[in-house]
N, CA, C and O atoms as a printed pandas DataFrame, in Angstrom:
     atom_number atom_name residue_name chain_id  residue_number  x_coord  y_coord  z_coord
0              1         N          UNK        A               1   88.864  233.609   88.574
1              2        CA          UNK        A               1   87.785  232.989   88.623
2              3         C          UNK        A               1   87.750  232.424   90.141
3              4         O          UNK        A               1   88.684  231.934   90.775
4              5         N          UNK        A               2   86.749  232.578   90.441
5              6        CA          UNK        A               2   86.071  232.031   91.810
6              7         C          UNK        A               2   85.743  230.438   91.393
7              8         O          UNK        A               2   85.290  229.956   90.354
8              9         N          UNK        A               3   86.161  229.846   92.634
9             10        CA          UNK        A               3   86.140  228.524   92.878
10            11         C          UNK        A               3   85.127  228.111   94.235
11            12         O          UNK        A               3   85.302  228.729   95.285
12            13         N          UNK        A               4   84.234  227.207   94.166
13            14        CA          UNK        A               4   83.595  226.939   95.701
14            15         C          UNK        A               4   84.255  225.608   96.410
15            16         O          UNK        A               4   85.082  224.901   95.834
16            17         N          UNK        A               5   83.909  225.437   97.362
17            18        CA          UNK        A               5   84.401  224.448   98.615
18            19         C          UNK        A               5   84.417  223.413   97.495
19            20         O          UNK        A               5   85.547  223.001   97.231
20            21         N          UNK        A               6   83.469  222.927   96.815
21            22        CA          UNK        A               6   82.774  221.907   96.215
22            23         C          UNK        A               6   83.628  221.370   95.126
23            24         O          UNK        A               6   83.930  220.177   95.125
24            25         N          UNK        A               7   84.153  222.419   93.924
25            26        CA          UNK        A               7   85.142  222.241   93.132
26            27         C          UNK        A               7   86.140  220.955   93.529
27            28         O          UNK        A               7   86.091  219.761   93.237
28            29         N          UNK        A               8   86.985  221.682   94.259
29            30        CA          UNK        A               8   88.307  220.540   94.780
30            31         C          UNK        A               8   87.954  219.580   95.347
31            32         O          UNK        A               8   88.791  218.687   95.475
32            33         N          UNK        A               9   86.445  219.354   95.972
33            34        CA          UNK        A               9   85.860  217.854   96.249
34            35         C          UNK        A               9   85.600  217.085   95.319
35            36         O          UNK        A               9   85.563  215.861   95.445
36            37         N          UNK        A              10   85.393  217.683   94.304
37            38        CA          UNK        A              10   85.110  216.425   93.049
38            39         C          UNK        A              10   86.141  215.977   92.742
39            40         O          UNK        A              10   85.979  214.934   92.108
40            41         N          UNK        A              11   87.576  216.353   92.927
41            42        CA          UNK        A              11   88.316  215.586   92.611
42            43         C          UNK        A              11   88.615  214.359   93.411
43            44         O          UNK        A              11   89.176  213.431   92.828
44            45         N          UNK        A              12   88.266  214.225   94.853
45            46        CA          UNK        A              12   88.326  213.236   95.761
46            47         C          UNK        A              12   88.119  211.863   95.299
47            48         O          UNK        A              12   88.972  211.056   95.667
48            49         N          UNK        A              13   87.160  211.431   94.567
49            50        CA          UNK        A              13   86.697  209.960   94.199
50            51         C          UNK        A              13   87.817  210.045   93.157
51            52         O          UNK        A              13   88.732  209.317   93.541
52            53         N          UNK        A              14   88.074  210.553   92.159
53            54        CA          UNK        A              14   88.984  210.418   90.755
54            55         C          UNK        A              14   90.693  210.356   91.511
55            56         O          UNK        A              14   91.459  209.485   91.098
56            57         N          UNK        A              15   91.082  211.170   92.422
57            58        CA          UNK        A              15   92.557  210.748   92.590
58            59         C          UNK        A              15   92.325  209.645   93.535
59            60         O          UNK        A              15   93.279  208.868   93.561
60            61         N          UNK        A              16   91.239  209.295   94.413
61            62        CA          UNK        A              16   91.433  208.159   95.178
62            63         C          UNK        A              16   91.481  206.825   94.261
63            64         O          UNK        A              16   92.024  205.828   94.739
64            65         N          UNK        A              17   91.021  206.785   93.174
65            66        CA          UNK        A              17   90.688  205.507   92.326
66            67         C          UNK        A              17   91.995  205.628   91.587
67            68         O          UNK        A              17   92.629  204.607   91.320
68            69         N          UNK        A              18   92.413  206.764   91.260
69            70        CA          UNK        A              18   93.739  206.557   90.588
70            71         C          UNK        A              18   94.771  206.363   91.183
71            72         O          UNK        A              18   95.748  205.872   90.617
72            73         N          UNK        A              19   94.767  206.746   92.579
73            74        CA          UNK        A              19   95.866  206.080   93.412
74            75         C          UNK        A              19   95.912  204.744   93.790
75            76         O          UNK        A              19   96.994  204.299   94.173
76            77         N          UNK        A              20   94.825  203.943   93.749
77            78        CA          UNK        A              20   94.367  202.881   93.833
78            79         C          UNK        A              20   94.502  202.134   92.834
79            80         O          UNK        A              20   94.656  200.961   93.175
80            81         N          UNK        A              21   94.518  202.385   91.183
81            82        CA          UNK        A              21   95.256  201.563   90.418
82            83         C          UNK        A              21   96.532  201.744   90.250
83            84         O          UNK        A              21   97.191  200.846   89.726
84            85         N          UNK        A              22   97.101  202.873   90.639
85            86        CA          UNK        A              22   98.342  203.107   90.753
86            87         C          UNK        A              22   99.100  201.846   91.453
87            88         O          UNK        A              22   99.964  201.235   90.825
88            89         N          UNK        A              23   98.784  201.530   92.616
89            90        CA          UNK        A              23   99.057  200.696   93.740
90            91         C          UNK        A              23   98.945  199.415   93.521
91            92         O          UNK        A              23   99.622  198.594   94.141
92            93         N          UNK        A              24   97.922  199.038   92.450
93            94        CA          UNK        A              24   97.474  197.716   91.667
94            95         C          UNK        A              24   98.838  197.278   90.600
95            96         O          UNK        A              24   99.425  196.196   90.620
96            97         N          UNK        A              25   99.058  198.163   89.914
97            98        CA          UNK        A              25   99.997  198.371   89.151
98            99         C          UNK        A              25  101.311  198.036   89.829
99           100         O          UNK        A              25  102.120  197.239   89.354
100          101         N          UNK        A              26  101.473  198.690   90.963
101          102        CA          UNK        A              26  102.727  198.394   91.544
102          103         C          UNK        A              26  102.859  197.319   92.327
103          104         O          UNK        A              26  104.067  197.142   92.488
104          105         N          UNK        A              27  102.200  196.462   92.930
105          106        CA          UNK        A              27  101.992  195.265   93.382
106          107         C          UNK        A              27  101.901  194.026   92.345
107          108         O          UNK        A              27  102.445  192.937   92.527
108          109         N          UNK        A              28  101.258  194.320   91.429
109          110        CA          UNK        A              28  101.416  193.542   89.867
110          111         C          UNK        A              28  102.966  193.208   89.508
111          112         O          UNK        A              28  103.393  192.069   89.321
112          113         N          UNK        A              29  103.883  194.635   89.431
113          114        CA          UNK        A              29  104.865  194.247   88.996
114          115         C          UNK        A              29  105.927  193.699   90.266
115          116         O          UNK        A              29  106.939  193.058   89.982
116          117         N          UNK        A              30  105.619  193.983   91.472
117          118        CA          UNK        A              30  106.576  193.374   92.091
118          119         C          UNK        A              30  106.323  191.836   92.444
119          120         O          UNK        A              30  107.221  191.159   92.944
120          121         N          UNK        A              31  105.057  191.317   92.161
121          122        CA          UNK        A              31  104.913  189.955   91.956
122          123         C          UNK        A              31  105.837  189.436   90.870
123          124         O          UNK        A              31  106.674  188.540   90.986
124          125         N          UNK        A              32  105.600  190.009   90.007
125          126        CA          UNK        A              32  106.645  189.650   88.585
126          127         C          UNK        A              32  107.683  189.476   88.697
127          128         O          UNK        A              32  108.214  188.502   88.164
128          129         N          UNK        A              33  108.568  190.623   89.658
129          130        CA          UNK        A              33  109.779  190.640   90.122
130          131         C          UNK        A              33  110.145  189.505   90.793
131          132         O          UNK        A              33  110.964  188.658   90.437
132          133         N          UNK        A              34  109.439  189.547   91.856
133          134        CA          UNK        A              34  109.657  188.323   93.070
134          135         C          UNK        A              34  109.847  187.385   92.414
135          136         O          UNK        A              34  110.974  186.901   92.516
136          137         N          UNK        A              35  108.796  186.663   91.394
137          138        CA          UNK        A              35  108.850  185.758   90.716
138          139         C          UNK        A              35  110.007  185.024   89.874
139          140         O          UNK        A              35  110.063  183.859   89.480
140          141         N          UNK        A              36  111.265  186.508   89.669
141          142        CA          UNK        A              36  112.457  185.711   88.501
142          143         C          UNK        A              36  113.299  185.128   89.445
143          144         O          UNK        A              36  113.440  185.519   90.604
144          145         N          UNK        A              37  113.969  183.990   88.810
145          146        CA          UNK        A              37  114.814  183.325   89.262
146          147         C          UNK        A              37  116.389  184.052   88.646
147          148         O          UNK        A              37  116.743  184.183   87.475
148          149         N          UNK        A              38  117.122  184.438   89.918
149          150        CA          UNK        A              38  118.502  185.137   89.316
150          151         C          UNK        A              38  119.051  184.149   88.604
151          152         O          UNK        A              38  119.366  184.566   87.489
152          153         N          UNK        A              39  119.337  182.866   88.787
153          154        CA          UNK        A              39  119.942  181.579   88.154
154          155         C          UNK        A              39  119.597  181.315   86.715
155          156         O          UNK        A              39  120.314  180.582   86.034
156          157         N          UNK        A              40  118.555  181.872   86.249
157          158        CA          UNK        A              40  118.032  181.586   85.174
158          159         C          UNK        A              40  117.906  182.721   84.241
159          160         O          UNK        A              40  117.011  182.810   83.400
160          161         N          UNK        A              41  119.232  183.943   84.504
161          162        CA          UNK        A              41  119.070  184.849   83.760
162          163         C          UNK        A              41  119.689  184.622   82.648
163          164         O          UNK        A              41  120.714  183.953   82.516
164          165         N          UNK        A              42  118.854  185.382   81.503
165          166        CA          UNK        A              42  119.241  185.122   80.417
166          167         C          UNK        A              42  118.862  186.514   79.266
167          168         O          UNK        A              42  118.287  187.462   79.801
168          169         N          UNK        A              43  119.110  186.618   78.038
169          170        CA          UNK        A              43  119.094  188.067   77.620
170          171         C          UNK        A              43  117.385  188.534   77.524
171          172         O          UNK        A              43  117.023  189.701   77.678
172          173         N          UNK        A              44  116.585  187.558   77.285
173          174        CA          UNK        A              44  115.125  188.130   77.366
174          175         C          UNK        A              44  114.902  188.438   78.988
175          176         O          UNK        A              44  114.180  189.398   79.257
176          177         N          UNK        A              45  115.436  187.734   79.997
177          178        CA          UNK        A              45  114.927  188.291   80.892
178          179         C          UNK        A              45  115.764  189.644   81.333
179          180         O          UNK        A              45  115.055  190.470   81.906
180          181         N          UNK        A              46  117.000  189.974   81.183
181          182        CA          UNK        A              46  117.736  190.845   81.245
182          183         C          UNK        A              46  117.000  192.259   81.096
183          184         O          UNK        A              46  116.885  193.248   81.820
184          185         N          UNK        A              47  116.374  191.744   79.296
185          186        CA          UNK        A              47  115.620  193.093   79.152
186          187         C          UNK        A              47  114.357  193.035   79.847
187          188         O          UNK        A              47  114.117  194.159   80.287
188          189         N          UNK        A              48  113.716  192.455   80.050
189          190        CA          UNK        A              48  112.291  192.464   80.676
190          191         C          UNK        A              48  112.731  192.880   82.604
191          192         O          UNK        A              48  111.943  193.209   83.491
192          193         N          UNK        A              49  114.020  192.718   82.674
193          194        CA          UNK        A              49  114.037  193.652   84.332
194          195         C          UNK        A              49  114.457  195.110   83.953
195          196         O          UNK        A              49  114.014  196.086   84.558
196          197         N          UNK        A              50  115.363  195.198   82.886
197          198        CA          UNK        A              50  115.482  196.651   82.462
198          199         C          UNK        A              50  114.158  197.560   82.467
199          200         O          UNK        A              50  114.056  198.692   82.940
200          201         N          UNK        A              51  113.198  196.819   81.849
201          202        CA          UNK        A              51  111.808  197.253   81.638
202          203         C          UNK        A              51  110.824  197.518   82.645
203          204         O          UNK        A              51  110.041  198.459   82.773
204          205         N          UNK        A              52  111.069  196.289   83.469
205          206        CA          UNK        A              52  110.230  196.578   84.975
206          207         C          UNK        A              52  111.022  197.457   85.837
207          208         O          UNK        A              52  110.312  198.163   86.553
208          209         N          UNK        A              53  112.023  197.589   85.950
209          210        CA          UNK        A              53  112.464  198.610   86.572
210          211         C          UNK        A              53  112.255  200.442   86.451
211          212         O          UNK        A              53  112.215  201.284   87.348
212          213         N          UNK        A              54  112.162  200.568   85.137
213          214        CA          UNK        A              54  111.664  201.662   84.423
214          215         C          UNK        A              54  110.352  202.042   84.578
215          216         O          UNK        A              54  110.044  203.232   84.659
216          217         N          UNK        A              55  109.416  201.006   84.634
217          218        CA          UNK        A              55  107.991  200.931   85.032
218          219         C          UNK        A              55  107.808  201.001   86.508
219          220         O          UNK        A              55  106.939  201.660   87.079
220          221         N          UNK        A              56  108.609  200.343   87.001
221          222        CA          UNK        A              56  108.526  200.762   88.757
222          223         C          UNK        A              56  108.956  202.248   89.201
223          224         O          UNK        A              56  108.368  202.918   90.050
224          225         N          UNK        A              57  109.887  202.566   88.602
225          226        CA          UNK        A              57  110.533  204.226   88.570
226          227         C          UNK        A              57  109.478  205.262   88.479
227          228         O          UNK        A              57  109.287  206.168   89.291
228          229         N          UNK        A              58  108.787  205.007   87.345
229          230        CA          UNK        A              58  107.748  205.545   86.604
230          231         C          UNK        A              58  106.324  205.689   87.850
231          232         O          UNK        A              58  105.813  206.735   88.250
232          233         N          UNK        A              59  106.017  204.475   88.176
233          234        CA          UNK        A              59  104.864  203.961   89.051
234          235         C          UNK        A              59  105.183  204.955   90.454
235          236         O          UNK        A              59  104.383  205.691   91.032
236          237         N          UNK        A              60  106.331  204.755   90.712
237          238        CA          UNK        A              60  106.474  205.626   92.136
238          239         C          UNK        A              60  106.157  206.975   91.563
239          240         O          UNK        A              60  105.079  207.486   91.865
240          241         N          UNK        A              61  107.091  207.682   90.667
241          242        CA          UNK        A              61  106.537  209.088   90.268
242          243         C          UNK        A              61  104.921  209.295   90.082
243          244         O          UNK        A              61  104.286  210.277   90.467
244          245         N          UNK        A              62  104.515  208.395   89.553
245          246        CA          UNK        A              62  103.133  208.613   89.609
246          247         C          UNK        A              62  102.345  208.489   90.564
247          248         O          UNK        A              62  101.165  208.839   90.569
248          249         N          UNK        A              63  103.050  207.891   91.594
249          250        CA          UNK        A              63  101.984  208.170   92.799
250          251         C          UNK        A              63  102.466  209.294   93.497
251          252         O          UNK        A              63  101.611  209.980   94.058
252          253         N          UNK        A              64  103.680  209.646   93.590
253          254        CA          UNK        A              64  104.033  210.914   93.990
254          255         C          UNK        A              64  103.415  212.159   93.982
255          256         O          UNK        A              64  103.208  213.021   94.836
256          257         N          UNK        A              65  103.139  212.011   92.617
257          258        CA          UNK        A              65  102.404  213.375   91.765
258          259         C          UNK        A              65  100.900  213.183   92.052
259          260         O          UNK        A              65  100.303  214.252   92.179
260          261         N          UNK        A              66  100.149  212.073   92.186
261          262        CA          UNK        A              66   98.968  211.816   92.673
262          263         C          UNK        A              66   98.529  212.417   94.103
263          264         O          UNK        A              66   97.480  212.999   94.381
264          265         N          UNK        A              67   99.916  212.030   95.150
265          266        CA          UNK        A              67   99.812  212.223   96.312
266          267         C          UNK        A              67   99.577  213.843   96.617
267          268         O          UNK        A              67   98.684  214.397   97.258
268          269         N          UNK        A              68  100.783  214.411   95.873
269          270        CA          UNK        A              68  100.694  215.677   95.878
270          271         C          UNK        A              68   99.523  216.250   95.423
271          272         O          UNK        A              68   99.071  217.288   95.906
272          273         N          UNK        A              69   99.049  215.688   94.599
273          274        CA          UNK        A              69   98.020  216.780   94.076
274          275         C          UNK        A              69   96.530  216.358   95.004
275          276         O          UNK        A              69   95.650  217.208   95.139
276          277         N          UNK        A              70   96.394  215.005   95.583
277          278        CA          UNK        A              70   95.583  214.892   96.902
278          279         C          UNK        A              70   95.712  216.196   97.597
279          280         O          UNK        A              70   94.898  217.119   97.586
280          281         N          UNK        A              71   97.473  216.099   98.528
281          282        CA          UNK        A              71   97.328  217.119   99.050
282          283         C          UNK        A              71   96.800  218.399   98.972
283          284         O          UNK        A              71   95.934  218.950   99.651
284          285         N          UNK        A              72   97.564  218.839   97.892
285          286        CA          UNK        A              72   97.361  220.248   97.218
286          287         C          UNK        A              72   95.881  220.646   97.001
287          288         O          UNK        A              72   95.506  221.819   96.996
288          289         N          UNK        A              73   94.931  219.398   96.790
289          290        CA          UNK        A              73   93.407  219.465   96.906
290          291         C          UNK        A              73   92.972  219.832   98.301
291          292         O          UNK        A              73   92.189  220.766   98.478
292          293         N          UNK        A              74   93.398  219.210   99.168
293          294        CA          UNK        A              74   92.960  219.401  100.815
294          295         C          UNK        A              74   93.441  220.823  100.919
295          296         O          UNK        A              74   92.759  221.633  101.548
296          297         N          UNK        A              75   94.532  221.170  100.364
297          298        CA          UNK        A              75   95.124  222.302  101.001
298          299         C          UNK        A              75   94.289  223.315  100.183
299          300         O          UNK        A              75   94.320  224.394  100.775
300          301         N          UNK        A              76   93.522  223.389   99.000
301          302        CA          UNK        A              76   93.183  224.139   98.430
302          303         C          UNK        A              76   91.632  224.310   98.956
303          304         O          UNK        A              76   91.153  225.434   98.803
304          305         N          UNK        A              77   90.842  223.352   99.533
305          306        CA          UNK        A              77   89.793  223.302  100.048
306          307         C          UNK        A              77   89.544  223.894  101.181
307          308         O          UNK        A              77   88.418  224.265  101.513
308          309         N          UNK        A              78   91.192  224.109  102.276
309          310        CA          UNK        A              78   91.480  224.220  103.269
310          311         C          UNK        A              78   91.041  226.159  103.092
311          312         O          UNK        A              78   90.048  226.755  103.510
312          313         N          UNK        A              79   92.074  226.610  102.426
313          314        CA          UNK        A              79   92.263  227.743  101.965
314          315         C          UNK        A              79   90.762  228.432  101.611
315          316         O          UNK        A              79   90.230  229.257  102.354
316          317         N          UNK        A              80   90.293  228.048  100.604
317          318        CA          UNK        A              80   88.669  228.305  100.301
318          319         C          UNK        A              80   87.914  228.434  101.628
319          320         O          UNK        A              80   87.244  229.460  101.751
320          321         N          UNK        A              81   87.916  227.559  102.638
321          322        CA          UNK        A              81   87.072  227.581  103.726
322          323         C          UNK        A              81   87.157  228.441  104.399
323          324         O          UNK        A              81   86.212  229.044  104.909
324          325         N          UNK        A              82   88.712  228.747  104.582
325          326        CA          UNK        A              82   89.029  229.943  105.410
326          327         C          UNK        A              82   89.005  231.324  105.071
327          328         O          UNK        A              82   89.389  232.223  105.818
328          329         N          UNK        A              83   88.441  231.503  103.670
329          330        CA          UNK        A              83   88.072  232.389  102.897
330          331         C          UNK        A              83   89.448  233.053  102.269
331          332         O          UNK        A              83   89.610  234.269  102.371
332          333         N          UNK        A              84   90.259  232.373  101.735
333          334        CA          UNK        A              84   91.168  232.648  100.775
334          335         C          UNK        A              84   91.155  232.166   99.570
335          336         O          UNK        A              84   91.943  231.402   99.015
336          337         N          UNK        A              85   90.049  232.748   99.145
337          338        CA          UNK        A              85   89.567  232.372   97.756
338          339         C          UNK        A              85   90.923  232.264   96.494
339          340         O          UNK        A              85   91.161  231.210   95.904
340          341         N          UNK        A              86   91.544  233.297   96.301
341          342        CA          UNK        A              86   92.532  233.288   95.579
342          343         C          UNK        A              86   93.542  232.680   95.638
343          344         O          UNK        A              86   94.175  232.336   94.639
344          345         N          UNK        A              87   93.869  232.443   96.788
345          346        CA          UNK        A              87   94.961  231.255   97.311
346          347         C          UNK        A              87   94.723  230.282   97.161
347          348         O          UNK        A              87   95.606  229.444   96.977
348          349         N          UNK        A              88   93.295  229.941   97.178
349          350        CA          UNK        A              88   92.778  228.426   97.254
350          351         C          UNK        A              88   92.652  228.284   95.496
351          352         O          UNK        A              88   93.047  227.302   94.867
352          353         N          UNK        A              89   92.125  229.286   95.002
353          354        CA          UNK        A              89   92.250  228.792   93.334
354          355         C          UNK        A              89   93.705  228.386   93.034
355          356         O          UNK        A              89   94.054  227.209   92.943
356          357         N          UNK        A              90   94.522  229.431   92.889
357          358        CA          UNK        A              90   95.755  228.842   92.574
358          359         C          UNK        A              90   96.242  227.553   93.198
359          360         O          UNK        A              90   96.760  226.734   92.438
360          361         N          UNK        A              91   96.133  227.239   94.617
361          362        CA          UNK        A              91   96.392  225.988   94.802
362          363         C          UNK        A              91   95.620  224.822   93.860
363          364         O          UNK        A              91   96.191  224.109   93.035
364          365         N          UNK        A              92   94.373  224.805   94.141
365          366        CA          UNK        A              92   93.562  224.058   93.148
366          367         C          UNK        A              92   94.536  224.170   91.821
367          368         O          UNK        A              92   95.239  223.164   91.726
368          369         N          UNK        A              93   94.736  225.029   90.888
369          370        CA          UNK        A              93   95.429  224.947   89.974
370          371         C          UNK        A              93   96.605  223.817   89.757
371          372         O          UNK        A              93   96.572  222.958   88.876
372          373         N          UNK        A              94   97.507  223.960   90.598
373          374        CA          UNK        A              94   98.877  223.494   91.252
374          375         C          UNK        A              94   98.219  221.874   91.287
375          376         O          UNK        A              94   98.875  221.005   90.712
376          377         N          UNK        A              95   97.008  221.516   91.921
377          378        CA          UNK        A              95   96.854  220.485   92.196
378          379         C          UNK        A              95   96.594  219.711   91.039
379          380         O          UNK        A              95   97.013  218.554   91.002
380          381         N          UNK        A              96   95.752  220.346   89.779
381          382        CA          UNK        A              96   95.253  220.016   88.501
382          383         C          UNK        A              96   96.710  219.490   87.978
383          384         O          UNK        A              96   97.005  218.302   87.853
384          385         N          UNK        A              97   97.571  220.608   87.693
385          386        CA          UNK        A              97   99.262  220.275   87.090
386          387         C          UNK        A              97   99.430  218.940   87.505
387          388         O          UNK        A              97   99.626  217.987   86.751
388          389         N          UNK        A              98   99.340  218.904   88.784
389          390        CA          UNK        A              98  100.305  217.660   89.236
390          391         C          UNK        A              98   99.207  216.401   89.046
391          392         O          UNK        A              98   99.646  215.324   89.447
392          393         N          UNK        A              99   98.109  216.379   88.603
393          394        CA          UNK        A              99   97.387  215.483   88.333
394          395         C          UNK        A              99   97.362  215.334   87.091
395          396         O          UNK        A              99   97.055  214.184   86.777
396          397         N          UNK        A             100   97.586  216.121   86.111
397          398        CA          UNK        A             100   98.075  216.047   84.730
398          399         C          UNK        A             100   99.374  215.338   84.359
399          400         O          UNK        A             100   99.575  214.564   83.423
400          401         N          UNK        A             101  100.203  215.770   85.293
401          402        CA          UNK        A             101  101.619  215.083   85.267
402          403         C          UNK        A             101  101.379  213.820   85.762
403          404         O          UNK        A             101  101.678  212.887   85.017
404          405         N          UNK        A             102  101.043  213.639   86.536
405          406        CA          UNK        A             102  100.490  211.973   86.908
406          407         C          UNK        A             102   99.793  211.086   85.714
407          408         O          UNK        A             102  100.318  210.013   85.417
408          409         N          UNK        A             103   98.995  211.387   85.252
409          410        CA          UNK        A             103   98.353  211.110   84.017
410          411         C          UNK        A             103   99.478  210.946   83.073
411          412         O          UNK        A             103   99.804  209.854   82.608
412          413         N          UNK        A             104   99.977  211.908   82.845
413          414        CA          UNK        A             104  101.336  211.873   81.535
414          415         C          UNK        A             104  102.294  210.788   81.726
415          416         O          UNK        A             104  102.824  210.139   80.824
416          417         N          UNK        A             105  102.493  210.628   83.174
417          418        CA          UNK        A             105  103.522  209.570   83.542
418          419         C          UNK        A             105  102.498  207.939   83.330
419          420         O          UNK        A             105  102.895  206.827   82.980
420          421         N          UNK        A             106  101.600  208.238   83.572
421          422        CA          UNK        A             106  100.619  206.743   83.326
422          423         C          UNK        A             106  100.576  206.129   82.097
423          424         O          UNK        A             106  100.589  204.919   81.872
424          425         N          UNK        A             107  100.505  207.341   81.059
425          426        CA          UNK        A             107  100.942  207.121   79.559
426          427         C          UNK        A             107  101.914  206.407   79.457
427          428         O          UNK        A             107  101.887  205.185   79.312
428          429         N          UNK        A             108  103.077  207.246   79.537
429          430        CA          UNK        A             108  104.485  206.421   79.674
430          431         C          UNK        A             108  104.318  205.230   79.881
431          432         O          UNK        A             108  104.207  204.455   78.931
432          433         N          UNK        A             109  104.264  204.822   81.116
433          434        CA          UNK        A             109  104.394  203.753   81.726
434          435         C          UNK        A             109  103.448  202.661   80.989
435          436         O          UNK        A             109  103.838  201.494   81.010
436          437         N          UNK        A             110  102.445  202.916   80.454
437          438        CA          UNK        A             110  101.592  201.867   79.742
438          439         C          UNK        A             110  102.244  201.762   78.198
439          440         O          UNK        A             110  101.997  200.859   77.397
440          441         N          UNK        A             111  102.822  202.504   78.053
441          442        CA          UNK        A             111  103.723  202.688   76.583
442          443         C          UNK        A             111  104.866  201.705   76.877
443          444         O          UNK        A             111  105.102  200.847   76.026
444          445         N          UNK        A             112  105.659  201.751   78.094
445          446        CA          UNK        A             112  106.847  200.817   78.412
446          447         C          UNK        A             112  106.333  199.639   78.579
447          448         O          UNK        A             112  107.007  198.649   78.296
448          449         N          UNK        A             113  104.938  199.508   79.108
449          450        CA          UNK        A             113  104.424  197.859   79.238
450          451         C          UNK        A             113  104.071  196.975   77.973
451          452         O          UNK        A             113  104.082  195.750   77.848
452          453         N          UNK        A             114  103.684  198.204   76.873
453          454        CA          UNK        A             114  103.736  197.450   75.715
454          455         C          UNK        A             114  104.928  197.059   75.187
455          456         O          UNK        A             114  105.036  196.019   74.537
456          457         N          UNK        A             115  105.885  197.841   75.420
457          458        CA          UNK        A             115  107.036  197.682   74.620
458          459         C          UNK        A             115  107.863  195.928   75.367
459          460         O          UNK        A             115  108.442  194.984   74.831
460          461         N          UNK        A             116  107.486  196.258   76.784
461          462        CA          UNK        A             116  107.866  194.875   77.235
462          463         C          UNK        A             116  107.438  193.787   76.862
463          464         O          UNK        A             116  108.117  192.760   76.864
464          465         N          UNK        A             117  105.844  193.892   76.364
465          466        CA          UNK        A             117  104.999  192.789   75.818
466          467         C          UNK        A             117  105.432  191.918   74.650
467          468         O          UNK        A             117  105.481  190.728   74.338
468          469         N          UNK        A             118  105.804  193.474   74.020
469          470        CA          UNK        A             118  106.875  193.048   72.430
470          471         C          UNK        A             118  107.749  192.357   72.881
471          472         O          UNK        A             118  107.509  191.172   72.647
472          473         N          UNK        A             119  108.880  192.546   73.553
473          474        CA          UNK        A             119  109.455  192.055   74.075
474          475         C          UNK        A             119  109.454  190.293   73.907
475          476         O          UNK        A             119  109.876  189.434   73.132
476          477         N          UNK        A             120  108.711  190.405   75.136
477          478        CA          UNK        A             120  108.432  188.701   75.196
478          479         C          UNK        A             120  107.757  188.270   73.868
479          480         O          UNK        A             120  108.320  187.283   73.396
480          481         N          UNK        A             121  106.852  188.662   73.224
481          482        CA          UNK        A             121  106.375  187.743   72.214
482          483         C          UNK        A             121  107.507  187.710   70.840
483          484         O          UNK        A             121  107.422  186.906   69.912
484          485         N          UNK        A             122  108.487  188.709   70.965
485          486        CA          UNK        A             122  109.516  188.194   70.097
486          487         C          UNK        A             122  109.975  186.985   70.057
487          488         O          UNK        A             122  110.516  186.504   69.062
488          489         N          UNK        A             123  109.752  186.232   71.421
489          490        CA          UNK        A             123  110.605  185.119   71.579
490          491         C          UNK        A             123  109.629  183.898   70.968
491          492         O          UNK        A             123  109.895  182.731   71.256
492          493         N          UNK        A             124  108.537  184.212   70.148
493          494        CA          UNK        A             124  107.336  183.195   70.255
494          495         C          UNK        A             124  107.691  183.089   68.478
495          496         O          UNK        A             124  107.943  184.085   67.799
496          497         N          UNK        A             125  107.649  181.817   67.993
497          498        CA          UNK        A             125  107.809  181.584   66.397
498          499         C          UNK        A             125  106.658  182.151   65.486
499          500         O          UNK        A             125  106.680  182.027   64.261
500          501         N          UNK        A             126  105.601  182.815   66.208
501          502        CA          UNK        A             126  104.437  183.096   65.490
502          503         C          UNK        A             126  104.542  184.425   64.712
503          504         O          UNK        A             126  104.533  185.482   65.343
504          505         N          UNK        A             127  104.632  184.417   63.499
505          506        CA          UNK        A             127  104.567  185.935   62.859
506          507         C          UNK        A             127  103.149  186.386   62.773
507          508         O          UNK        A             127  102.199  185.833   62.219
508          509         N          UNK        A             128  103.209  187.595   63.487
509          510        CA          UNK        A             128  101.655  188.104   63.558
510          511         C          UNK        A             128  100.978  188.939   61.859
511          512         O          UNK        A             128   99.777  189.061   61.615
512          513         N          UNK        A             129  101.961  189.334   61.049
513          514        CA          UNK        A             129  101.729  190.047   59.890
514          515         C          UNK        A             129  101.368  188.628   58.990
515          516         O          UNK        A             129  100.279  188.629   58.415
516          517         N          UNK        A             130  102.057  187.676   58.880
517          518        CA          UNK        A             130  101.964  186.056   58.050
518          519         C          UNK        A             130  100.562  185.591   58.527
519          520         O          UNK        A             130   99.688  185.023   57.872
520          521         N          UNK        A             131  100.562  185.867   59.471
521          522        CA          UNK        A             131   98.862  185.207   60.040
522          523         C          UNK        A             131   97.976  186.018   59.581
523          524         O          UNK        A             131   96.918  185.518   59.198
524          525         N          UNK        A             132   98.167  187.567   59.486
525          526        CA          UNK        A             132   96.679  188.322   58.748
526          527         C          UNK        A             132   96.904  187.938   57.308
527          528         O          UNK        A             132   95.916  187.422   56.787
528          529         N          UNK        A             133   97.492  188.008   56.883
529          530        CA          UNK        A             133   98.078  187.529   55.425
530          531         C          UNK        A             133   97.183  186.393   55.097
531          532         O          UNK        A             133   96.635  186.679   54.032
532          533         N          UNK        A             134   96.784  185.240   55.520
533          534        CA          UNK        A             134   96.242  184.022   55.222
534          535         C          UNK        A             134   94.898  184.254   55.379
535          536         O          UNK        A             134   94.203  183.690   54.534
536          537         N          UNK        A             135   94.152  185.100   56.435
537          538        CA          UNK        A             135   93.037  185.140   56.412
538          539         C          UNK        A             135   92.400  186.082   55.162
539          540         O          UNK        A             135   91.181  186.200   55.037
């Protein structure tokens, strides 16, 4: 398949916004972690910290995969510009694979985030299933 110089260029805004979203997630989690008081540690906080560690690790991997995807995208554009069409196409394919991996990690991180909210909500006395039956 022959791709033009504009094909990889179309990924620039998407990858840039994705990296910004990942950075925002990281900053939010860092803020939450910094607000924990080690003196007040209990079972709930221990579970939340375990969950936050997993999420921070995943976000780091998401960012790495996103940056590698961005780098490969630029490299493919350079190869296409230098008229190495076949090599540029393969590098662009590798860029897309890295981007898909980053998105996969993002879904995993969202799942863990939902699990963390569930752990937090377990400590409230309201039972969601009972509330829905009353309506």
